[in-house]
C-alpha positions in Angstrom: 7.3 4.6 4.9 9.9 5.9 2.4 11.6 2.6 1.8 12.9 -0.5 3.6 12.9 -0.1 7.4 16.7 0.5 7.5 16.2 3.5 5.3 13.5 5.2 7.4 13.8 8.6 8.9 16.4 8.0 11.7 14.2 9.8 14.3 11.0 7.8 14.1 9.4 4.3 14.3 8.9 2.6 11.0 7.0 -0.7 10.7 7.7 -2.9 7.8 4.7 -3.3 5.5 5.7 -7.0 5.1 4.5 -7.9 8.6 3.2 -11.4 8.5 1.2 -14.1 10.2 2.2 -17.8 10.4 -0.6 -20.2 11.2 -0.2 -23.7 12.4 -2.9 -26.2 13.5 -2.8 -24.8 17.1 -1.9 -21.1 17.0 -1.0 -18.1 14.9 2.3 -16.3 15.3 2.6 -12.6 14.2 5.9 -11.2 13.1 6.8 -7.5 12.4 10.1 -5.8 11.6 10.5 -2.3 13.1 13.2 0.4 12.6 13.6 2.4 15.8 15.2 5.8 15.2 17.6 7.9 17.4 14.9 10.3 18.5 13.3 7.5 20.5 16.2 7.2 22.9 16.1 7.5 26.7 19.9 7.3 27.0 22.1 8.1 24.0 21.9 5.2 21.5 19.4 3.1 23.6 15.7 3.1 22.8 13.4 4.3 25.7 11.9 1.5 27.7 8.4 3.2 27.6 8.4 3.1 23.9 9.4 -0.6 23.9 6.5 -1.3 26.4 4.1 0.4 24.0 5.5 -1.6 21.1 5.1 -4.8 23.0 1.5 -4.0 24.1 0.6 -3.3 20.5 2.2 -6.4 19.2 0.4 -8.5 21.8 -2.9 -6.7 21.0 -2.6 -7.6 17.3 -2.2 -11.3 18.4 -5.4 -11.0 20.5 -7.3 -9.2 17.8 -6.7 -12.0 15.3 -7.6 -14.7 17.8 -10.6 -13.1 19.7 -11.4 -9.6 18.4 -11.5 -6.5 20.6 -10.0 -6.9 24.1 -8.5 -4.9 26.9 -5.0 -5.3 28.4 -5.6 -6.6 32.0 -2.0 -7.3 32.9 1.3 -6.6 31.1 4.7 -7.8 32.3 7.9 -6.8 30.5 11.4 -8.2 30.9 14.2 -6.0 29.4 16.9 -8.6 28.7 19.4 -6.4 26.7 19.6 -2.7 25.7 17.8 -2.1 22.4 20.1 0.1 20.3 18.6 2.8 18.1 18.9 3.0 14.3 18.5 -0.7 13.7 15.7 -3.0 12.5 14.4 -5.4 15.1 12.1 -8.3 14.8 8.9 -8.6 17.0 7.0 -11.9 17.3 3.8 -12.7 19.2 1.9 -15.8 19.9 -1.0 -17.1 22.1 0.0 -19.0 25.3 -3.5 -20.0 26.4 -7.2 -19.1 26.4 -10.0 -19.5 28.9 -13.4 -18.1 28.1 -13.0 -14.3 27.7 -9.4 -14.4 28.8 -6.4 -14.8 26.6 -2.8 -15.0 27.7 -0.2 -14.0 25.0 3.5 -13.7 24.8 5.9 -11.6 22.6 9.5 -11.0 22.1 11.8 -8.5 20.3 15.0 -9.9 19.0 18.0 -8.9 16.8 20.1 -11.6 15.1 18.5 -14.3 17.2 19.2 -12.6 20.5 16.1 -11.8 22.7 16.2 -8.2 23.7 12.7 -7.8 25.3 10.1 -10.3 26.4 6.5 -9.6 27.4 3.6 -11.6 28.8 0.1 -10.3 29.0 -3.5 -11.1 29.9 -6.2 -9.6 27.7 -9.9 -9.8 28.5 -12.6 -9.6 25.9 -15.3 -7.2 27.1 -18.9 -8.0 27.7 -21.1 -6.8 24.8 -22.3 -3.8 26.6 -18.8 -2.6 27.3 -17.7 -3.1 23.7 -20.7 -1.2 22.4 -20.2 1.7 24.9 -16.5 1.9 23.9 -17.4 2.0 20.2 -20.0 4.7 20.7 -17.6 6.8 22.8 -14.9 6.5 20.2 -17.2 7.5 17.3 -18.7 10.4 19.4 -15.2 11.6 20.1 -14.3 11.5 16.4 -17.4 13.3 15.5 -16.9 16.1 18.0 -13.3 16.6 16.9 -14.4 17.0 13.3 -17.0 19.6 14.1 
C-alpha cells in the first residue's frame, strides 16, 4: 500500500496494515480500516454490494481463523443499512457470538464515524480432518500445476 488508506489508489481496495485484535476474557474482536476506491462502485459513488459481501465474509473468516482455525462459511446474512460511499476509509469489526462443537457463529459490521453501514451474521463450520486434508492437498496440487 503506498501510504495511509486515505492516500491509496482511488480505484482499489486498500487494507490498513494496522489491523488489530482486541482480546478480552471472553472473546477477541478484530478491527480493520479499509479504503474503498471509485472503481468499486455499482452506482456512481456507492460501493457495490457484492464487494461489501466479500469484505464481510473475509472479515468474519479472520475472526473464525483466530478462534478455531480453518472453517467453511455455511450461512451468511448481510444487512445493508446505509449506502457505503467510495473514496473513504471505513472501519470493519468482527467478533464471536457463540460456539458449539465444530460450529461458530460470528458477527461483523462496517461503520463510518460511529454509524453502522453494513452488518453481517454468519455460521462457519470447522471441517472434519479428512475434508481439511483433502482441501489442503487440492490447493497445493492446483498451485503446483499452475507453476509447471
